Structures are given as C-alpha cells and as structure tokens.
N, C-alpha and C positions, 0 to 999 in steps of 0.2 A: 486531864479534861484538854490537857494543852495538846494531847496525842490525839485526841478524839478530833480536837479540832484541825489538825493537820490533813488526819486522815476524809475529813468533810471535805477540806480544801480542793484535795487530790481529787475526790470521786466527781467533785462539782467540774476542776479543769478536766478530767476524763471526757466527761458528759459535753462540756464546750466544745472539745476537741472533734468529739462523733457529730455534734450539731454542725459542727463546720465540715467535716468531710462529708456527711450527710448530703449537705445543701450542693455539696461541689459536685456531686453524684448526678446521673440523668434525671430530670425531676419525670420522665414517664419509663415505663418497664420495656426494654427491647430485649427481642428474642430474633435469634439468627438460626435459619434453618437451609439444608442443604440434602440434596437427596440421592442417595447411591445405593448400589446391588455389593451382594456377600461375593468380589470378586477382587482379586489383585489389583487388576488395572484401577479399581475406585479405592483401593485401601492407600495406595502412595500419594494419591492425590487428597486422599483425606488426611495424611499424617502433614503435608504440604499445606492445606488450606487451615487445621488445627493449631499449627503453629505460627503460620501469620496473623490469626487471630490473636494470640498470645502478645506476638512481638507488637502489631500494630496498636494494640490496648484496647482492642474493640470496647465499646461498654456493651452489658446486658450479657446474655446466656446465649451457646449455641448448643444446637441438635441435631444429630445427624439422624435423617430417616432410612432407615437400614432395609429394604426389601428383599427378604428371602425366601425362598422355601423353605419344609421342614428338611428336606433332603441335605437342601446346602447347608444349612445351620449346624448338622452334624459335623461337617469337617472344617466348617469357617473358623479361621484364626486370629479375626479380627474384631471380636467384640470389646475388646480394650483401647480401641483407636479413638474413641470419642463418645463424648455424651451422648448417649444412643435411645432411640425410641423406635421399635420394630413394629416393621409395616406388613402387610400380606403383601405377597408379590402378585404383581397382574401382567409381569412381563408375556404370560401367556392366558388372555385373556379366558376368563372362566366361561363366559357363553359362546364366544365367537372361534374361541383358539388360534386367534391372531397374535402372531411373537411381534410383541413391541414393548421393549423395556423401556420407553421414554414415557409411556403412560405411567410409571411407576410413581414420576415427580408430581402431578396434580392428583392422584390416589392417594399418595405419602402424606400429603398436606391436609386433605380433608379429613383422612384416618386419625389424624394426629390432633385437629381441632375438635373431631368427637370423643376421640379416646385421650387425650390427656390431660393431667389436671394442669400442667403450665399452661395451655392454653386458656386457662380460666383467671387465668394473673396475667398478661400482657397487655400492653397497649399500641405496640408498635410492631411490627414483625418485616425482616429482612429476610429477601428468598435470593441465595446465591445457586450458581453450580458448583460442581465439587471441583472443576479445574479450573480455580483461580487464587490469587494471591492478594491478601488484603494490604494496603500500604497504607491506609491513614482509616481515621475512625470515621465509621460511616451511621451517621447519627440522622435519622430522617427526620425532623422538622428542623434539624440546621440546613439538610439540602432542600427544603422547600418543602416536602412532602406537607397535605393536610390531611385531615377525614373527609371521603370525597374526591380528593385528588393525590392520587400517589406517585411516586417519583419512579422513573424508569429510564433504562440504558436504550440507545436507539437501535432497533435491527429494521435497516432500512431495506433488505431484500425481500422484506414480506410481502412481495407485490398482491398477494391475493387479497389483503384491506383494499385496494383501489379495482379490483374485478369483479368478475362471474361470482368467485367463491363466497366472497363477504355476502353477496346479495342473496346466495343461496342458504347459507348457514348463519344468518344473522339478521334480525328485523330491522337494524340502525348500524347498516355497513358504514354511514356517513360518521359513524364514532367509533369505528376501527381505528386503532393505534398500533403503527410498527415498535412495538417495542420487547423485549426481553434479557434477559442475563441478570442484572441487575434490578431488584424490586423492592421499593420499601414502602408499606403501606398499614393504613392502621389495620386492627384486627378486627372491625367493623363490616369495615370494606372487604377485608378476606374472607370472614364468614360467608359474608352472599354472593361473591366469586367463586369460592370454592367449589361447590355442585355445578356450577357451570362450565367451568374451566376442564372438569373430568368428563362430564357429558359433550362437550363441544369438542372435547379430544378424540372422545369415539365415534363421534359425526363425522370429522373430517377425515379420521384414518378409515372408515368406511368407502368412502365418497372417493372410490379410485379412478374414475371417470376424469375426475380435476387434477390428478398428479403432475401432468405437464410441468414441464420448467416454465412454459410460458404464461401457466396462471398461477404457481403453486413457489416459483422462484429456487425450486430445488432441483439443482443439477442432475443429483441421480435419479428423480423421478420415482422414489421409491415410498414417498409419503412420510418420510423420516421425520419431518419439521413439523409434524400432525399436531404435536402438542404447544409448539409455540402459536400455533392459529387458533389451538382450543384456548389458549389463555387470551389471545388480541380478540375473538370473536365472544366469549363468555365473556371479558371487560364491559365488552359492546353492549352485551344483551341486557348486563342491568346496569347501563348509562354510567361506566366509570369510565372518565375520561384524565390521560395521565399528563403529567409534566416530563417533557421528553428531554433526556440531557444526553448529549452525546459526545462528553467529556469526562466523566467519571469513571468511566470504565472504558480500558484500549485492551487491543489485541499485541501481545509482543510483536516485533517486526514492523509497528507502525510508531511515527512520528507523531508525539502531541502537539498541538496547536499553540503557538505562543503564548506564552503565561499560563499554560493549564498545566495542573501538577494533577495526574491520574490517581484514584486512590484504591483502585481497583486493576486487577492484571487478569485478563481471559485469556490464558492457554490454548485457544482449543485449536486454533490453525499452527501449521507449521512455521517456523520461522527461522531465521538464521544470522550468524554475525561474522563474516569474513568467511573463512572453511568451515568453521564448525556450525552445525546444525542441529533443531529437536524437533521432532514431532512425536506427542501423545501416541498417536498411533502405533508409534514402532514400538511402546512399551505397553500393549494391551496385555500380554499374559506374564508381564514380570512380577516376580517375586522378590523383586529389591527391598521390600518393606521387610522381609522375613531373613534376605541374605545378608550377616554382617559383615560391614564394610563395603557394602556395595551402593556407588553413590550414579548418579548420570553423568555421562561425560562432560568433564569439566570445559566451561566457557572460556574465551579470552580474558586476560585479566584488564581491569580499567585501563591499565597505561596502554597495553595493546589498542583499546578501541581508541584512546586516542590518537594513536600513528594509523587507523585503518580509516577514520572521517576525519575531516575538517571542517564541514558544517556543523556548526554549533548545534542545531533541530535535530538532525539527522542523528548525532554522535547521542543524544538526549535518547531517540529513540532506540539505539542500539544497548546503550545504558540500562534502557527497562529491560532490555531481553535477558542480558547476562544477569540482571538483578533478579529474576523472575527463577531463572534455574539456578541459581545460587542459594536462595531462600530455599528453593526446594531441597537441594542438598545437605543446607544446614539443619534442617528439619529432619532428613533422614540421620544423618549423623548423631544429633541429639535423643533420636529415638532408639538408634541401634544402642546406643551407651544406656541408657534408661532401661533398656530390656535385658540388659544382662549380657550384650556382648564386651569383648575385649577391647580395650582402649585401641583405636586405631593407629598403624604404623604412623609416624612422622612423614608429613610432604610437606611440598611448599602451598599446594592448593587447601588442603586441610588447616595449615598454619594460617591461611588467609582467611578461612569461614571464621575462623577463631579471634581474629585481630579485632584491635580496635577501630582499625581504620572501617573495614565491613560494617562492625555494628555502627559506627558514623553514617557511612553509607545509608543505609538501610534501616536506619530509623524513623518512626512515623512520621509521616507528610499530612502536612497540614493543606487543608481544601481553598483553594486558590478565588478568589471574585471569578475569575475567567473562567474555572472551574463546574460555578455553579450555575452560567448564563443556561439558559432554557433556549430549547432549540427555537421555539415563537418569540422569545426575546430578541434573537440576532435581526429578524425582519423589520426594516425601518424603511421608511418611506425615502426616495429620491429625491435629494435636493440638487437642482440645475445651477452649474458651474457660474462661478460669477469670479470677476476679477481677484476677489478680494481671497479666495481659497485657490492654494496650489493645486495644478492640473493632478489627476490621479495617477499612480504606477502602473505601468504596464508591463505584461511580460510575454512574450510571443513565443510558442511552442509548434515543431511540427513533428510526425511521426515517420523515421525508415525501419531498417532494416540491414543486417551485415552483408550487403550485397555490393557489386559494383555500378549497378543500375542506381541504386540511392544513392551513391559517393556522387558521381557527377549530378546529381541533383542536388545536393547537399552544396557542394561547389558553387552552382550557380546561383542556390537562394543566399547562401550566406554572403556572397559575393552582392549580390541587388537589395540583401539586407543594411549594408555598410554604406551602399552608396542613397536610400533611399530617406535618411533623416528619420527612421522609427526611431519613438522614443524607445528607453528602458534594454530588459538584457532579452539574447534570445537563447532556446536551449532545444538541442536535438534530442528526441526521446528514441533511442537506438534500441530496437528488441532484435535479440540476437542468441542463439542455442549457446550452451557451455562452449561446444564444439568448435561454434562459429567464431566464436569470439577469441579463441585459442590463434588464430589464423588469419584474424582480422587486422588491416594495416591503418584503416582509417582514423584511428581514435582521436587526431588533430585536427580534423577538417570541420568541429563546431563543439562549440558547448554541448556537452552531453550527458544525459543522464540515463545510465541504463536499465535494462528491463527485460525479465524474462520472458523468450519469444513464446508465443501462443500458435504462431503461424499452424501448428498441428495440437489441434484442441486437446489438452492432457484427458479429458475425460472420453468424449466422442473419436477423437483419433480423426474428426474430418479437416481436410489439408484448406486452411482460409486465412491467408497473411492478413487480409483487409480488417480482421479482429483485433490485430494487434495496435490501431488506431486508440479505441475508447481504452483497451487494456493498458495502455503504454499511459493515457491520460490520469488513469484511476491511479495507476502506481505513484507517476509523481507527484500527483497531489496529495498520497499517503505518507512518500518517502521523504520530498521535497521540502526545505525551508523557502516559503514562497514570501516573498516580499513586494509583492504588488494587488492592487483591487482590480484590475481587469487583465483578463487574459486575453490574447488573439491567439487563433489554430489555426494554422497554414498548412497545406500538403508541401511536400517537398518539390513536386512537378510546378511549381510557380517561380516567378521573376517576380519581384517586389518594383514599383516604379515610386512609391513615394508611400508617406505615412498614413500608417491604420489607426486612429484614436478614437476611444469611446466618446469625445468631447464633441469630435465632428460630426458624428454619423449617429448621434444622439442614442449612445447605448445607457443604459442605466440598470441598475438593481432589480430585479424581475423583468428585464425587458431586453434581451439580446438583440444584437444587430448581425443579420447573416446574409449572405447570396443567394437568386435564387438557383434552385434545381429542378425547372418545371417539369422533367422526365418522370419525376417520383410519382407516377400517377396513382399509386396504391396508396396515396391518402384519401383519394375520392372514392374508393370502392372497397370490397369486401375484405383488404388484406387487412386496412385501419381497423375497419369493425372488427375482424379475429383478434389484433392483438393489442387493441389498446380500448380503455373506457371513457376516453373522449375523444373519439375520432374527429370530432368538430374541431378541435385544436391543433389537427396535424399543419406544421407548416413544410412545405416543399422548399429547403433549404441546404445549404452544405457549401463546402469547398474554402470561405474565409467565414470565421466566426470570432465575433466579440461579445465575451460574455464576464458579467461580475466571478470574482472568485467564490461569492457565497452560493452563487445558483450554481457553477461548474461542480462544488463539494456535493452539493444534493442531488446532482443529476449525472455524475458521472457512472455510475455502479448501474443505474436503471440505462445509460448507453449501451454497457456490455451486456447487458440482461438481453435487452431488447435486440443486442444484435444476435447473440445465441438464438433467440426466440425465433428471428425471421428465418435466422440461418436453417434451422432446424426444421423448419416448414417447407418443405420441397414441393410438396401439394401445388404450393401457389407460386411456385418460379415462371411460370408462365408470362410471355413477352404483354400480352393485354392486362395482365394484372399487374405486374411490378414494373412494366417498361423498361425492362432490361431484354437488350436484343439480343442477347447469347444465352439468356434464359438456364444460367446457371449459379443464380444466387449471388452473384459477384458484389452485387450493390446491396446485401444484407446492412453492411456498417452503416449505409447513407438512410435508410429504411429503421435501423437501430437510433440513431440520433435523431429522427424526428417523431419518432414515435415513444422516446424515452421524454422527451421535452413535451411532447402532450399530453403523456399518463400527467407529467407534473403542473400540465395546464401552462406551461412555459411559452407564452407568442412571442414571434419574432418580427423586429422590425424590419422589413426583405427590401435590401439596396440593391438596386441594378447598377450602380455608380463605381461602385468597388473595384469589381472581378469582370475578365472580359477573355474568351477564348481566342487565340490569335486564330487568324482565318475567320472571324466574324467581322460584319459589320460594324465599326462604331456607330454610338451617337454622336451627332454634333457636337462641340462643346463641352464633351466629359473628359475628365483628366482620369481615367482607370488608375488604380491604383497596384493593381494586380493581373499580370499576366498567369493563364491557366493553361498549361499547353500539354493538357490531359488526350487531346484528340490530334490526328493527323491535319498539317495544313499546309496550304500550295501559296506558292506566290511562281506564277507562270509555269515554267516546267520543273522547276525545283520545288522540293517539297522534304517535310520533315514528320517522323512518326516515331516518339520515344523507344515504342514497344518492340522497334529494330535495332535498339540501342543495350537491348537488357543484359545480355551476357558481355557485352564489350568493357575492356576497362580503359577509362577516358582519364581516370585519376591517377593513377602508376606508372603510365607509360609516357615518358615526354615527349611533347609538343604536340599531342593526337590533340584534334579539335573536329567538331561537327562541317559537315561540308560548309561552305560558305553560300548565304542567300545571295541572289543579285543584287547590284547596286543600287542604292534607290534612284539614281541617276538615269537610270535606263527604263523606269516604271512610267506608262503611260498614266496621262493627266485627263485624259477626255472622261474617263468615269471615275469623279470624284470617289464615290463609294467603295469602288476597287481600290484605287489609288489608297486610301487611307486605310484600308483594310491592309493592304502588304505594306505600308510604312511600319505598321505595329508588329508583325509577323518577323520582318528583316528587323526590326530593335529587339525583340525576344530572344532572336536568334544570335544575333550580333552581343549581346549581353551575356551567353551564356559560354559564347566563344573567348569572350575578353575573360569571363571569369577562368576557366580552363588555362587561358593563357598567364593570367598572373599567377594561378596556382601554379604552375610549371616553374615559371619563374622563381619563386619562394622555395622550391624544392631544389636549387641548384641543378637543372637539368643542363646539359652542356649546350654550348652556344653554337655547337654548329648544326642545331636542330635535328638531330636523327633520333628517331623513334626508339629510346631507351628507357629500362629501369634509372631512377635518377639514382645518385649517387648518395643521395640521402635512405634511401630503401634500405641496403642491407644492416645500416647502422638500426634505424628505426624500427625495424624487423627483430633484432636481437634485444632490443632495449623491451620492446613491448610484448614479447613474448616473455621475458623475466618480469614483466608488471602484472600481464596475466595471471603466469603460474600462483604470482604469491599473494595478489591481490583479487583480482576480477573474477577469477574463475567461478567463485561460489558467493560474490557479494552484490549485492542486488543494486544498490544505487550508488554509483560515483558520479561526480560531476566535475565539469572544470577541469578536464586534464591539462597536464603540463605541457607546452608546445614542443615541438622538436627541435628548438633552435638551438641549444645545446649540443644536439648530434649533428647540427649543420655547420656550427662553428668548428667543432671537433674534426670534422669531416674536412673543412676548408685548410686546417691546419695542418695535416696529413697530407695532403692531396694538391699538387700546383694547378694551374688551370688546366690543363691537358688532361687531368683523371688520373696522371701517373705517379707513385712516390717518387719524390725526388732524389737525388743521387747523396745528397749532404745529410737529408735526414735518413736513411738508410744505414749509412756508415755511423752516425752517431747513434742509434737505437741498438746497432751492432757494438759498438763498442760501451756502451751502457750496459749492456747486457752480460756481456763475459766480466765487467768490473762487479757487477751486481750478484753475479755468480759466485765469484772469489768471495767475497764479503759474507755470503750465506755458508759456505765451505767452512772459513776460520771460525764464525759464530760457532756451526754447530759440534766443530771439533774441540774449541774449549770449553762448550757447554758440558761434552761427555767428560772432560776431567773435572767438572766439579761438582757433576752428578751425585757421585757418591759419598761426597762430602754432606752437598744439601739433604738427600735422604736419609741419613744416617741422624744428619741432627733436627731435621724434621721429627723422627721415630721419638728420639729421646725426650723431643717438647712433647709430644703428645704423651708419652708415659707420665712425664712431670704432672702436665694436666690433668 
C-alpha cells in the first residue's frame, strides 16, 4: 500500500509538472512556412534557416514548401534538410509558359492550405523567406498581430502602391500596404488572402506595360517583384490592413536604430565588413551543403570589428553582419557532422564557432520595446518650442566627391560653418570609387562619412554624379548613428553667414523648410503628372533643406528612386518641360527631391530669406544665412564662375587663391541695389579666399608664399595610403578621421624653418643608425649560438608532453 501511495504521488507530481510546462507553452498553435525549390542555392539557405529556428528556440512547427518538377525530384539530394511539404512547381507557368520561379511562394502557400493536414490545426502562420536567420522568438500576438491585422515588415520600395499600378490592379488602392519579408497573420486571414495573392501575382506578372522602374520600383524592369505586388494587392483586395514594423527585420550591412534589437536577419543584399564581403548571389550553384568541410569565407573576428569601427551603433551593424555569416557557417558545420562527414580539422575559426563566447554572442534575443514600435506609432503631433524645453539637436550634412573641385568648396563651407554659429555637428558625405579613394588626399578637410560612388550607375551605366547626393544621404541614414532631431542639408558650393535652425524657420515633423527653386517648371506640367500620383503636392524647392529625421528616413529612398526615374525619362529632358537650359537631364536629382516629397505629400514651408545667389539683388533688411555660388557673378569687370575652377587643385598647392574681387571702397554708391548686390558678391569671394589662406597656414606652407606642395603632403600621402589599403578600400562608412596634426608635428621636428633637414639632426641619425646596426648584429650572432640548444630542448619537451 505504501509503494502504491508513493507511485500515485509520483504520477500526480508528473502531471503537475506537465501542466506547468503546458501553461508555459504558446496558448495558440504557430506554423512557420518558407518556400524553396530543388536547388543547391536553396539547400544551404534551408540549412541556415533551420539551424537558426532551433537555436532561437522558435515556438511552433516549421515546414518547407518544396516546389520541384518530377524530373528534378529524381536527382534531388536534399529531402532530409527540413520538414517538407511537396508542392507542384509553377516556375514555368502551366498556362502561359512564363518562367517566373517567384510565383512558387503564393502557389505553395495556397497548395499547403488546401492539402496539408497541419493547416487544419493551426492558429497563426509566420511566412519567411529562405534567406533569413532567426535571432529571437517570433510570436505573432506578442508582436501585436491580431485577427484581421497581421504584422509585416516594411518594403518601402513598392512604389506601385501609390501610382497607376495599384489603381489598375486593385479596387482599393488606398488599402495597399508596402510590406513583405516577415509576415505574421491569423490562419483565417491567410485563407482569405492566399487565392488573391496568387491571382494578383499572375495579373501583375502579365502586365508588362507597367514593369518600368518609375512604376514598380524594380530597377531591373523585369517584373521580378510581381509576387510582392501580388501580396500587397491581394491583401488590399480582401481589405486586410497591416501593422507595419520597420525594426523587427534588418538587412546585414545596415545599422539598427538605437534601442532596437532585430529578431530577423534578411541577407538578400550584398554586405561587407572591412575587406570581407558576402553576396548570396555568388553562391548560386554552390553545393556547399554536400561538400564536407566547406564553409563560407570566414568574416572578421569580433575583436577585429572593434578595431574597424569606433562608433557604437555602426559597430552594432557590423556585428550583425558577422553574426549572420557565422550562424550560417555554424549550421553547415553541424550539418556536415550529422550527415557522416569526418570531423573537421582544427582551426582557429572552427574553434571559435564551437566556443562558449560564440554561444553567448548568438544566444536568442529578446524583443525590445523599441523593436515593437509600428510605423504609425512614430507619427506625433508637432509641439511648438517653448522656453521650458531644450532646443532640438541639429546635424548639418553636405555631399561631395573625391575631386579637387569639391575639395576647395569643402574648405570654404567648413570655414564658414565654424564662423556662422551653426549648432550641432557637420558631416561631409564623400562619394568615391575604390580607385579614387586610394589616391585621395583630402581626408582631413571635414568630418567625413564615406559612401560608394554612384556617379556611374551600377546597373544602367549612366554617368550622372548628381545622383550621389540622395544616394549618400540614404547611405548615411542607414549606416551612421545620428543623434539629432533635425537635419540641415546643404550643397558644397555654399558659404554660411549665420545659423540655420528649425526653431527660427519653423520646421517641424511633417513640415520641412526649404528655399525656392522657381525654375523647376516640371512641377506644373506633364512631368509631374507622369512621375507622381500627387502632382498638386509638388514644391519647387532645393538648395537648403531643414527636415525632421523621421521624415528624412521615410523620404530618402524615394528621393533616390525618383531621381533614377526622372533621369531615365530622356523623352522629357526638353527645356520647356524641365526648365533645364542644357536639356541634358542634369537637374534630375532636384526633381527627384521634389517628386519624392510630393509622393509622400510632404509639403514644405518655402522661405526666401535663407539663401541668396551672389549676383542677385538682395531684399532690403534681410540677413541671408547662405550664399549659393552656383552661378557666375560679376562685380564690374571682375567675375567668378566656379565651373572654371573644376580641374584646378586649390587645396594641395600652397597659397593659391581665387582672383581677388574689387575693394568695396571702389564701388559706385549711386545705385543702391547694385551696391548691395556687389557687397554680397565681394563678401562671398573674400570668405572663400580667407578659408583657403587659413587652410594653407594650417598645412605649414612655406612663409615665402611660393606656390608649392605643402610640407605635410608627402607625410600625409604615405600615412593615408596605408590607412586606405588597410581599412578604407572596401569599408563603406568611416567617419570623423583623425586630423593630420601628428604628421605636421613630426615634419616640424625633422625640418627647420627652411624645410631642409638640420645638420645636427642628420649627424645624430647617422650615429644612431650605426649603433643600432651593431646591436642587431650582436643579438643575431648570440641568438645563433643558443638556437641549437633551444630547439633541442623544445623537441624534448614536446616528446614528454
């Protein structure tokens, strides 16, 4: 009886433990789905995703929707890689014959809903792509998903939601959400959506007339993202609105916002860390899953990343990049062992992947409150500034390239920035090719964020350097840790005369401030009607921009896309359409800005008191804050045109300066308008020359005023070349380079005032070199005597061990 009582007690205890465990499990059933095909390319992605699913302790079940033809199945080796539900391949459409493998995703989901028993016992579905790594638990209801309101990641480039594409393909274009990547929804919503997802994908895919980049955002113009539009249009058709989150999923190569912990890595784009880089497209045919011991190229170790980047947030982005590839390699390592491969030989990298330190670095991540913020949650009403609140932080940026032309402009702008009293920091966005960067000497001219050059478009080959401005702003937003509420965007060919602040000029979230560009006549004609869905919202602005950081983050990608779109529209380059007197599409970037803002219905406060062109007559009583010397201007017989100085090195040749304008005392006072105009022109030119003079002084140019390279050049060039070869050649975003003061001090120690090495120093160095040489000979000679003994002792010790 006693034994029976004990047994009963044990059973009751076991039942209690089971009940507690059950209570801790998810209250609803979760199913994760991802779609692949019978290819090596998808097999290594499957191994990575499956490993991260287990590593992150993701609740629920996971199913691979495998789309294969019968012929492919005969030779396919990867049936064991994941729990699999086989789906008939629709890569080649059974009716039209169109080759479009991406359609397998909606087709696979619909087939699973109709034919899988699992689909009958599921509450919530999470749909991922194969090229993803799970970092933390994805629990739909904890992310904010509700029945009728799925949660999804933001795909801002789906511009077709805002134009004729949505109007053609859905009855409810106003319900079109730009989403994709991560989808978390109730099973009932998926059942309603799935048939529409497939049919709308087929529909958009067949609409070849609207594949253009200006309509779809697809830079390849091949209809490749038809499936993404199929999802958004299908959801709009059934009235399914999403909670859109731009924090939960991140692309390696990007830096998360402060306080955000992404729980999903989507390695769909190439990314790099220092000299190392990875692109999934490079491994399209790679049988890495089946080749024992083969891993992806090893990324830098964490301690190396610490040395590459000092900015904490940029460093976080780099850590995410190496984490992604390290988890992929860890997955391959474990897969090879599980499938009978011999134990891999010892290596430092393999040892790191097996270490407790790596396990700690890659343990499951918890969602932070900042990660859960939905995009609509970040929209707040503007509160006017009052004396009880501190002024918001400001950051000023300007875009340049690795040329002498932009270097002297940078010197002028930086000098005027320091004189103007402008609050906050300033950053030069420097767009350079790798080759240009190796030879570039102007690293220390300004705090700098380095950007890959888009002067020659990587896809179209179009030569259009002006596109670097929106591309650089977008790169900076995605890679820099920006501690500012408002961003002031200037051009390099500007001179600041006073502070430009959002509180003075009444900039606010949702209401940027800019200066008039009245010649942008395309805002009023067919050009705007062709390129934007809200032509009435087009503002003719540019030059100086004051914008809230939240607006800029949403807007920057559109600015770039609209620039590409207008630039590609060669049929409308004419002066009577664009206002471009050269009819060359050179002001496409300006229209890109205005059209991108109009697409978002981002209306500007246009202020005519911030900026003036030298040569223009000023309004009486106005203190303009910026000179924009983009046009030729005259004072009597003297003139200045920046274009004439495009190829002249004003920065690295000592004491060079621009021709001095007339002295103000010689001006005619009879015509007050002309007098005031000339005063401003002279002020602009004198500020530029003053900036160059101070720059040459700083570079220790010889006092005799000869036009030579400064003493610093040789030292700086050698130091810079070493820096570039070690760090900058393939590193996208490095800011605030160390100044050249150290090299200047060294030069002043080694040389006297004439620039010739002193005789005492030469004798001292010769004597020191001879003494050092004798010491080295002595050490080498004595080392040879001990070498035999050391080696013998070492071999004996190894045998003993």
